[in-house]
N, C-alpha and C positions, 0 to 999 in steps of 0.2 A: 785868322786873327780877327776877333770880333771886338767892337767898341761901340759906344753911343755918342751921339752929338747932334747938333742942329745944322741944317743946311739952308736955313732962312733966318734973317735977322729979326723977324717979328717976335714980340715978347711971348705971344700965346702959342708959338710953334712948339710942338712936342719934339722931344729927342727921338731920333730914329736909331735903330740898331743897324750897323754897317759891318761889313767884313771886307778885308783886303786879302786877296789870295797870297800875294807876295809883296813885301817891301824889301827892296834891295838897296843896301848901302855899299857903295863901291868907291875904292880908291884907285885911280888910274893916273899914272905919270904925275904923282904928287898932288892931284886934285881930287876933291870928294864930290860924289854924285849920289842922287837918290832916284830910284825908279819904283813906280807902283806897277804891278803886273796883274791883270785880271785873266784868269785861265778859263777857257771854254773847251769842253771835250766833245766836240761834234766832228763828224767825218765828212760832211758835205757843207759847202758854202751856204750861209744863211744870213741875210742882211738883218733879220730881227735880232739874232744873237750878236752880230757886230754892233748894232746900235745899243743893245742892252749892256754890252761890255763897256762901251764908251760912256754911257750914262752912269754906270757904276763907278768908273774911274773919276768922272767929273763930280759925283756926289762925295767921294772921299776928299777931293780937293776942297769942296764947299764946306765940309765939316771942319777941316783944318783951318779954313779962313774964318768961319763964324764962331765955332766953339772955342778954338784955341788961339784965335786972333793972330795967326801967322800972317805977316805982311805979304801982299800979292807979289811983291818983287822977289820974295824967296819962294813962294808957291809956284811961280812961273818956271822955276828951275827944276821942279820935279818932273821927271820924264815919265810919261804914261804910255803903257803898252798893253796889248792883248796877246795872249799866248794861245795857240791852237795846236797842241801837241799831236793831234790825230788828223790834221787837215794839211794837205799839200799846198804849197804856195802857188801852184799853177794848175790850170785845167785846160782841157782841149775844147775849144769853142765849137759848138755844133754847126755853126754857119760857115766858118772859114777853115776849120780843121787845124788851126794853129794854136799854140799855147798862149794863154793870157794869164796875167797875175790875178789872183783872188783878191777881192776888196780893193781893186783899182779900176779906173775907167776902162772902157772898151777902147782899144787902140784905133787910131785913124787907119783907114783902109779895110777894116773889118766890115762886112755887109750888115752885121748885127747892129752896128752903131747907127746906121741910117734908118733902121726899122723901128727904133724906139720912138714912142709917141710922147712919153713923159720925159721931163728933164732928168739928166743923169744925176745920181746922188753925189753928195760931197763926200769924198773919201779922205782918209787919213794919209799922211805922207808915207812914203816907202820907209820901212824899218819899224813903223808903229806896231805892226803885227809880226808875231814870231810864229813861224810855221814848223811843221814836224822836221823838215830838212835841217833846221838849226839845232835840233836836239839829237841828231844822229851821232855826233861826236863832240868832244870838248873843243876841238879845233873849230868846228862849225859854229858852236855857241860863242866862242871867243871872238870869232869874226863878226858875228851879229852884234855883240856888245861893243866892239870897237867902232862899228859902223853907226851904232845908235848914239854914242856919246857925241853931244853937240857942243860947240864952243859957246860960252856964255851960260851954260847950264851948271857950272860948278857951284857948289854951295859955299856960302860964307862960313868959315870955321867958327866965327864968334856967336853964331845964332844959338 
């Protein structure tokens, strides 16, 4: 889905062409929710793609805010997610030989955590990323949807 809009309030800012991979409009237990999902089809963990997906989602948010003047109080209710249909949610750590979650911090007790010389990146909360395990069956996907719905994220029906 392609559209144009501005992501900056400056008068001379050109409109940019944006695309959303998925906009999901969901009714659950009588409440309405909106999700934007950016899809990346890589098979190995890659923080550049993770950051790009997050940036693309945030740009969509900014276009709605600037071009369409949707109030921040409503925009904050849009749930943002990255989907990785070819990437497993866990990997085997080469240092401790235990499973770690992809795009989450290295757990305490892992020798790799103490070897890093740079600060650990800021990661999105659990549930932000949708991995291939969630696409294996309708039951798994439904489980992810229910986990992802957050209190206070329901949309105002009058908007």
